[in-house]
C-alpha angles and dihedrals in degrees: 000000000000124000096258094049091046095053092044090053093047090048088059093049109043091155089072089071084087098163087083087074090070098073089042090052091049089053091052092050091051091046090051092051092049091053097053117118091234093043117167111257137216120355093000093059091043090052093050093049095042092044091051092050093048092046091049091050094048092047090048092053092049092048092049091051092047095053093044093050097045105030106018127233106317123204113188118227118260092251090053091048090052092048090048090053091050090048091051092050090049090050091054094045094049092045095051096041096045092042097041115133087217092061118023111347120098130169091223099045117127089216127067107241091176092060092046092048093049092049093047090048091051092048089050090051093052093043092055097040103047110337127269120293123207094256091052091056094044098045100040093034087058089053090053091051092046092048092052094051113102094237102104103077095090091061091066113182090357092065097098097038090052089047089051091055092048091047089053090056092046091049090055090048091050090049093051089051089051089053090048089054090050092052092044093048099046103029128234119353113269128248120272091245086085098058122121091041113136123203141170097043 
């Protein structure tokens, strides 16, 4: 696939730049830790939060450099931007509806509604944006199954914070698989001589 065709294709599929899920996953892990009932206090908590923020920032800068050097500066088409916006709105709606305390969520439930809601919302996002891939169904489907299993009661108030940490890890895994699909679909990353190319305007 030539350079022009490659960038045009990537511009239509920004979700395949899955490495961006890594800093988001780090943020979710840190948020989960900070919401535990026995959360570290004082300087320890500050160190965890600050360390997470710094790590997320450093990783984001490295990811940005990687994509610019190997795939150029990609600008999604307007139609893809609109579809992405719709997918994000759908993600939020499904998450809040499925995880609403007025509908399904309960502090004493033996299942983890939050994990199920997050997984369903993420599947909805992918389905609307580009269509589900096999690894999306496997990874997030496994989260739905795990969330519906009556194994969460013993965690008590820490159920959702623990789920948030696990979801952060799963999000990073899903992102790495997206990146693997990108590399598999379009071949080896391109040389940095092609950076600063904009497509899909």
